[in-house]
C-alpha positions in Angstrom: -6.3 20.3 8.9 -4.1 18.3 5.6 -0.4 19.0 6.5 1.3 18.2 2.7 4.2 16.7 2.3 6.2 15.9 -0.9 8.0 12.5 -1.6 12.5 13.4 -1.7 13.5 12.6 -5.5 14.5 8.8 -4.5 11.0 8.2 -3.9 9.2 10.3 -7.2 11.9 8.0 -9.2 10.5 5.2 -8.2 7.1 6.9 -8.3 7.8 7.1 -12.2 8.8 4.4 -13.2 5.8 2.3 -11.6 3.2 5.8 -13.2 5.1 4.7 -16.9 4.1 0.8 -16.4 0.7 1.7 -15.6 0.3 3.6 -18.8 1.7 0.8 -20.7 -0.8 -1.6 -19.8 -3.2 1.0 -19.9 -2.9 1.7 -23.0 -3.2 -1.8 -24.4 -6.9 -1.2 -23.1 -7.5 1.9 -24.7 -5.9 0.9 -28.1 -9.1 -1.9 -28.4 -10.9 1.0 -27.3 -12.8 0.1 -24.2 -11.1 3.1 -22.6 -10.8 6.7 -23.7 -8.0 7.8 -21.3 -5.6 6.4 -19.6 -6.3 8.6 -16.6 -8.9 6.3 -14.9 -9.3 5.1 -11.1 -9.0 1.5 -9.8 -12.8 1.3 -9.5 -13.3 2.2 -13.5 -10.7 -0.4 -14.1 -12.5 -3.4 -12.0 -15.1 -2.7 -13.7 -13.6 -3.0 -17.2 -12.3 -6.8 -15.7 -16.4 -7.4 -14.7 -17.0 -6.8 -18.9 -14.1 -8.4 -19.8 -15.1 -11.3 -17.9 -18.6 -11.4 -19.3 -17.3 -11.2 -22.6 -15.3 -14.0 -21.9 -18.0 -16.2 -20.6 -19.7 -16.0 -23.8 -16.8 -17.9 -25.8 -13.6 -18.4 -25.5 -11.6 -15.1 -26.7 -7.8 -15.2 -26.7 -8.1 -11.2 -27.0 -10.3 -10.3 -24.2 -8.2 -13.3 -22.4 -5.4 -11.2 -22.9 -6.8 -7.9 -21.5 -8.0 -9.8 -18.3 -4.1 -10.4 -17.8 -3.0 -6.6 -18.8 -5.8 -5.5 -16.4 -4.8 -7.5 -13.5 -1.1 -6.1 -14.2 -2.2 -2.6 -14.3 -4.0 -2.9 -11.2 -1.0 -4.1 -9.1 0.7 -1.3 -10.1 -1.5 1.2 -9.0 -1.4 -0.6 -5.9 2.2 -0.1 -5.8 1.6 3.4 -6.8 -0.5 3.8 -3.9 1.9 2.6 -1.7 4.7 4.5 -2.3 2.9 7.4 -2.4 0.9 7.1 1.8 2.8 4.3 2.7 6.8 4.7 1.9 9.4 2.4 0.7 9.1 -0.7 3.4 5.2 -1.4 2.2 6.3 -1.3 -1.2 9.3 -3.6 -0.8 7.3 -6.0 1.2 4.8 -6.2 -1.6 7.1 -6.1 -4.5 9.0 -9.0 -3.0 5.7 -10.8 -2.9 5.4 -10.6 -7.0 9.5 -11.7 -7.3 8.3 -14.3 -5.5 5.1 -15.4 -7.1 6.6 -15.1 -10.8 9.4 -17.7 -9.7 6.9 -20.3 -8.8 3.2 -19.2 -11.1 1.4 -19.7 -14.0 -0.1 -16.9 -13.8 0.5 -14.7 -17.6 0.0 -11.2 -15.4 2.7 -12.1 -12.5 5.2 -13.3 -14.9 4.6 -10.8 -17.5 4.9 -7.7 -14.6 8.0 -8.9 -13.5 9.8 -8.7 -16.9 8.1 -5.4 -17.5 11.1 -3.4 -18.1 9.8 0.3 -15.9 9.0 -2.2 -13.4 11.9 -3.9 -13.1 13.1 -0.7 -12.5 11.4 0.3 -9.7 12.0 -2.8 -8.5 15.7 -2.4 -8.2 15.1 1.4 -6.8 12.9 0.3 -4.7 15.3 -2.0 -3.3 18.1 0.2 -3.1 15.9 2.9 -1.0 14.9 0.3 1.3 18.6 -1.3 1.8 19.1 2.9 2.7 16.8 3.0 5.5 13.9 5.9 3.3 10.9 6.2 5.4 7.9 8.1 3.7 8.2 11.8 5.1 4.9 11.4 6.5 6.1 8.8 8.6 8.7 11.8 10.6 5.7 15.2 10.2 3.4 12.6 12.5 6.0 11.5 14.7 6.6 15.6 14.8 3.3 16.5 15.6 2.7 13.2 18.2 5.6 14.3 19.9 4.4 17.4 20.2 1.0 16.5 21.7 2.2 14.2 23.5 5.2 16.4 25.5 2.9 19.8 25.2 -0.4 18.3 26.5 -1.4 17.2 29.3 -0.6 14.2 31.6 -4.3 12.6 29.8 -3.5 13.7 26.4 -4.3 10.8 23.9 -3.9 10.3 20.4 -5.7 8.0 17.4 -3.7 7.2 14.4 -6.1 5.7 11.2 -3.7 3.4 9.1 -5.5 1.4 6.3 -2.5 -1.1 5.8 -1.3 -3.3 8.5 2.6 -3.6 7.9 2.4 0.5 7.6 0.5 0.7 10.4 3.4 -1.5 12.5 5.5 0.6 10.8 4.1 3.8 12.9 4.4 2.0 16.1 7.7 0.9 15.8 8.6 4.1 15.5 6.6 6.3 17.6 8.3 3.8 21.0 11.6 5.4 20.1 10.1 8.2 21.4 10.3 9.7 24.7 6.8 9.7 26.8 4.9 7.7 24.0 3.6 4.6 24.7 1.4 3.1 21.2 0.0 0.2 20.6 -1.6 -1.4 17.7 -5.0 -2.0 17.5 -5.7 -5.0 14.6 -8.7 -6.4 13.1 -10.4 -9.5 14.9 -8.7 -13.0 13.6 -10.6 -14.8 10.8 -9.3 -18.5 9.7 -5.7 -18.5 8.8 -4.6 -14.7 9.7 -3.3 -12.8 12.5 -5.3 -10.8 14.6 -6.9 -10.4 18.0 -10.1 -11.8 20.1 -13.3 -9.0 20.6 -11.3 -9.8 24.2 -8.8 -8.6 23.8 -9.6 -5.3 21.6 -12.0 -4.3 24.4 -9.1 -4.6 26.4 -7.3 -2.3 24.9 -9.3 -0.3 24.2 -10.1 -0.1 28.0 -6.5 0.6 29.0 -6.6 2.9 26.1 -9.8 4.8 28.0 -7.8 4.6 31.2 -4.7 6.1 29.9 -2.6 2.8 30.5 -1.0 4.2 27.1 -1.5 7.4 25.1 -1.2 6.8 21.3 -3.4 3.9 19.4 -2.8 3.2 16.2 -5.8 1.5 14.2 
C-alpha cells in the first residue's frame, strides 16, 4: 500500500521556483505552436526534441536551434523537480552543483542560460541553504521508521528489500539505516562498466547469497 508524506515548506519553496522555471521554458515552446499546454511529460518533451532535430537536419534554422536549447533546459529542470519531490535535498544539491560546475567551463547555451535564470538561481540558493541545514526528504524518515518497526517486531529471519531509482539516494538510505540498532543494510548496485563504478557479477551473487542466509537484513537496490 502507498504511504503519503508531505514536503516541508522549505522544500516546497524550492519546488515552486523550479516549477516556475520550467513553465517559463515550456511557454517559449508553446508560443511557437509546438505544444498546446505547458503540462507535458518528460517523454513528450524528448519527443519534441527529436522533432526539432529532424527539422534542423533539413537545413540550418536558428529558431529551431534555440528551441532545442530551451527544451534541453526544460528537461534538466524536470529532472531537478523529480529529485526534490522524490529523493530530497542531497541528491538535488549534487545535481545543481554539477550544473553550476558545467556552466563555468562549457560553451553549451542550455547550461549557461539555465544558470542565469532567476527562478533556477533562487532554487539553487534555497537548495544550498537546505543542504547546509541538513534537510532530508520526509519519506526517508518514514522509511527508517517502517524498517525499524519491521526489524524490531519481526523474527530474526526478517529481511527487507528496498528499491530505489538513484544510486546517490540509495547511498543516503544505506547510511541512515546503518544508524538504527539491529538494522544491517547493504547497497546492491549494477555491474561495473567502463569508467563507472559497480559490482562484479561474482560480488552481486555473493551479496544475494549472504542476504538469503540473513547475514544482513536489508538490501537496497
